[in-house]
C-alpha positions in Angstrom: -14.0 -1.1 6.5 -14.1 -0.6 2.7 -12.9 -3.3 0.3 -10.5 -1.4 -1.9 -9.9 -3.9 -4.8 -10.2 -2.0 -8.1 -11.6 1.2 -6.6 -9.4 3.8 -8.0 -8.7 7.2 -6.3 -7.5 10.3 -8.2 -5.2 12.5 -6.1 -4.8 16.1 -7.4 -1.5 17.5 -6.3 -0.2 13.9 -5.9 3.5 14.9 -6.5 3.5 17.6 -3.7 4.8 17.6 -0.1 1.6 16.1 1.3 0.2 14.7 -1.9 2.9 12.1 -2.6 2.5 10.8 0.9 -1.2 10.4 0.4 -0.5 8.4 -2.7 1.7 6.1 -0.7 -0.9 5.6 2.1 -3.6 4.8 -0.5 -1.4 2.3 -2.2 -0.6 0.7 1.2 -4.4 0.1 1.5 -4.7 -1.4 -1.9 -6.3 1.4 -3.8 -5.2 1.9 -7.4 -4.2 5.5 -7.5 -4.3 8.1 -10.4 -1.8 10.9 -9.7 -3.1 14.0 -11.4 -0.7 17.0 -11.8 0.5 19.5 -14.3 3.9 17.7 -14.1 3.2 14.0 -14.1 6.9 13.3 -14.8 7.6 14.4 -11.2 6.4 11.1 -9.8 9.7 9.5 -10.7 11.9 9.2 -7.6 9.0 9.5 -5.3 7.4 6.1 -5.5 10.2 3.6 -6.3 9.9 0.9 -8.9 7.1 1.1 -11.5 3.8 0.1 -9.8 1.1 -1.0 -12.4 -1.5 0.4 -9.9 0.0 3.8 -10.1 -1.0 5.9 -13.1 0.3 9.5 -13.8 -1.9 11.8 -15.7 -1.5 15.4 -16.9 -4.2 17.5 -15.3 -4.6 21.3 -14.9 -7.1 22.2 -12.2 -7.9 25.3 -14.1 -9.2 23.4 -17.1 -12.6 21.8 -16.9 -12.0 19.0 -19.5 -8.6 18.2 -18.0 -10.2 17.7 -14.5 -13.0 15.7 -16.0 -10.6 13.3 -17.8 -8.6 12.7 -14.7 -11.8 11.7 -12.8 -13.4 9.3 -15.3 -14.5 6.2 -13.6 -12.9 6.7 -10.2 -14.3 5.7 -6.8 -12.6 8.5 -4.8 -11.0 11.9 -5.2 -8.5 13.8 -2.9 -7.8 17.4 -3.7 -4.4 18.2 -2.1 -3.6 21.2 -4.3 -2.5 24.1 -2.2 -1.0 27.6 -2.8 0.9 29.8 -0.3 2.2 32.6 -2.5 0.2 34.1 -5.3 1.8 34.6 -8.7 0.2 35.3 -12.1 -3.0 33.5 -12.6 -2.2 31.3 -9.6 -4.2 33.2 -6.9 -5.8 32.0 -3.7 -9.2 32.6 -5.4 -8.3 30.7 -8.5 -6.8 27.7 -6.7 -8.7 27.5 -3.4 -12.1 28.6 -4.6 -12.5 28.2 -8.4 -10.4 25.2 -8.9 -11.8 23.5 -5.7 -15.3 24.0 -6.9 -14.3 22.6 -10.4 -12.8 19.4 -8.9 -15.8 18.9 -6.6 -18.4 19.5 -9.4 -16.6 17.1 -11.8 -16.2 14.5 -9.1 -19.9 14.6 -8.5 -20.7 14.6 -12.2 -18.3 11.6 -12.7 -20.2 9.6 -9.9 -17.3 9.5 -7.5 -18.5 8.2 -4.2 -16.0 10.1 -1.9 -14.3 13.4 -2.1 -11.6 14.4 0.5 -10.8 18.1 0.3 -7.6 19.3 2.0 -8.0 22.8 3.5 -6.4 24.3 6.5 -7.1 24.8 10.2 -9.3 27.8 10.9 -10.6 28.1 7.3 -13.1 30.9 7.5 -14.9 32.8 4.8 -15.1 35.9 7.0 -11.4 36.0 8.0 -9.4 39.2 7.5 -6.6 37.0 6.1 -7.1 36.6 2.3 -5.5 33.1 2.4 -7.7 31.9 5.3 -10.8 33.6 3.7 -10.3 31.9 0.5 -9.8 28.6 2.2 -13.1 29.1 3.9 -14.9 30.2 0.6 -13.4 27.1 -1.1 -15.0 24.8 1.5 -18.4 26.4 1.0 -18.2 25.9 -2.8 -17.0 22.4 -2.5 -19.8 21.5 -0.1 -22.3 23.0 -2.4 -21.0 20.9 -5.4 -20.4 17.7 -3.5 -22.6 17.7 -0.4 -20.9 14.5 1.1 -17.3 15.9 0.9 -15.0 15.3 3.8 -12.8 18.2 4.8 -9.3 17.7 6.2 -7.8 20.8 7.9 -4.2 20.3 8.8 -2.2 22.6 11.0 1.1 23.8 9.6 2.9 20.6 8.5 6.5 19.6 9.0 8.6 16.7 7.7 11.6 16.0 5.6 11.9 18.4 2.6 9.3 20.8 4.0 9.5 24.5 3.7 8.6 25.3 7.3 10.8 23.5 9.8 13.8 23.2 7.5 13.7 26.9 6.8 13.5 27.7 10.5 16.4 25.4 11.2 18.5 26.9 8.4 17.9 30.4 9.8 18.5 29.4 13.4 21.9 28.0 12.4 22.9 31.1 10.4 21.5 33.8 12.6 22.8 34.1 16.2 20.2 36.9 16.6 16.8 35.6 15.4 14.1 38.1 14.5 10.7 37.0 15.7 7.3 37.9 14.3 5.8 40.3 16.8 6.4 39.2 20.4 6.3 35.5 19.5 2.9 35.0 21.0 1.0 33.4 18.0 0.0 29.9 18.8 0.6 27.0 16.5 0.2 23.2 16.7 2.4 21.6 14.0 1.4 18.3 12.5 3.8 15.7 11.0 3.0 15.4 7.4 3.0 11.5 7.5 0.3 11.6 10.2 -1.9 13.9 8.0 -1.4 11.5 5.1 -2.3 8.5 7.3 -5.4 10.3 8.4 -6.5 10.8 4.8 -5.8 7.2 4.0 -8.0 6.1 6.9 -10.8 8.5 5.9 -10.7 7.2 2.3 -10.9 3.5 3.6 -13.8 4.1 5.9 -17.2 2.8 4.9 -20.1 5.1 4.7 -19.1 8.5 6.2 -21.2 11.6 6.3 -19.7 15.0 5.5 -17.3 15.9 8.2 -14.5 18.3 9.0 -11.4 17.0 10.6 -8.9 19.5 12.2 -5.5 17.8 12.5 -3.1 19.5 14.9 -0.1 17.8 16.5 0.2 16.8 20.2 1.7 20.1 21.4 0.5 23.7 21.2 3.4 26.2 21.3 3.6 30.0 21.2 5.9 30.9 18.3 8.7 31.8 20.7 8.3 28.4 22.5 8.4 26.6 19.2 11.6 28.4 18.1 13.2 27.6 21.5 12.2 23.9 21.2 13.6 23.5 17.7 16.8 25.4 18.6 17.3 23.1 21.7 16.8 20.0 19.7 19.4 21.3 17.2 21.8 22.3 20.0 21.5 26.0 19.3 21.0 28.9 21.7 20.0 31.9 19.5 19.0 35.3 20.9 15.3 35.9 20.0 14.5 39.5 19.2 10.8 40.6 18.9 10.2 42.7 15.8 6.8 44.5 15.5 4.4 43.3 12.8 4.4 46.8 11.3 8.1 46.4 10.4 7.4 43.0 8.9 4.6 44.4 6.8 6.9 47.1 5.5 9.6 44.6 4.7 7.1 42.3 2.9 5.7 45.2 0.9 9.2 46.1 -0.3 10.1 42.5 -1.1 6.9 41.9 -3.2 8.4 43.9 -6.0 10.9 41.0 -6.6 10.1 38.2 -9.0 10.2 35.6 -6.1 9.7 37.6 -2.9 11.2 36.0 0.2 8.3 37.4 2.2 4.8 38.6 1.4 2.3 40.5 3.3 0.0 37.6 3.3 2.6 35.5 5.0 3.1 38.1 7.6 -0.7 38.2 8.1 -0.8 34.5 8.7 1.8 34.8 11.4 -0.7 36.9 13.4 -3.3 34.2 13.3 -3.3 31.2 15.8 -3.5 27.9 14.0 -4.8 25.5 16.7 -7.3 22.8 16.2 -10.9 23.4 17.5 -11.6 21.0 20.4 -15.2 20.5 19.3 -14.1 19.2 15.9 -12.9 15.6 15.3 -9.3 15.1 14.7 -6.5 12.6 14.9 -8.1 10.8 18.0 -11.3 10.0 16.1 -9.2 8.3 13.5 -7.2 6.4 16.2 -3.9 8.1 15.3 -1.4 9.2 17.9 0.2 12.2 16.3 4.1 12.6 16.5 5.6 15.7 18.0 8.2 18.0 16.6 10.6 16.9 19.3 10.2 13.3 18.6 10.7 13.6 14.8 13.3 16.4 14.6 16.3 14.3 15.4 15.4 12.0 12.5 15.2 15.1 10.3 18.3 16.9 11.3 20.7 14.9 9.2 18.7 15.7 6.1 18.1 19.4 6.9 20.4 21.9 5.3 
């Protein structure tokens, strides 16, 4: 086990849904943490009283010097920056490929000993889905720039204040008839965000670790329909689930994309056609001695805070 005293870690995206939980787990292990984000003031309210071992720095992952400054003198780096909807210069390519390569190259140049890159289950540079394809291309560029990088591929994550489970709950409560993507057969393996953060903390604390890929899926694999029914049951709801062909969803998404903040994009529809289940041949939670928590176990704790 690594002695952490004085070995600082920079977390890019450290004020985000996963990032701020990674920061807490690293601090629990004694790492001084540098929270690098475009909005460093957002750390307030996430981490309690002032901690002298927490430093917030302004950093733009699209800017070479900004990234280099955030990495000066650190032991480790976590890149937890993610993008799910493209807008302006924030594209899947600019964030998941170009910026990922920039962070990895600057981490190597700065002499960082460890880089943990957060990607996604099934990342594949040959995928028809642009999001999954760019995740895959990003991993390739990171590995080329930092050969010993460790890749964390979470399944879709849930937890308090997420945009996944809380959105589904809100819609299930409001819609007695719930439109499903396709026939509801797409498989998913939701992972509790705190479990993913714990996994990253353990990876960072390990001693010498070769470059590895961890795929982190929760304890249960559901079809989309099974998942909706499980969530509805826990919430005491009994919606009617209606299958809607993907062609209809694509048309709706195409129309919504003319809006400044589209509620649905074609990329999101594409992702709903792809199974996001961890590969059995890759290490996961078990190799890190973590027992992942299920949606059913955590949902009752979340219900009071979900709108």
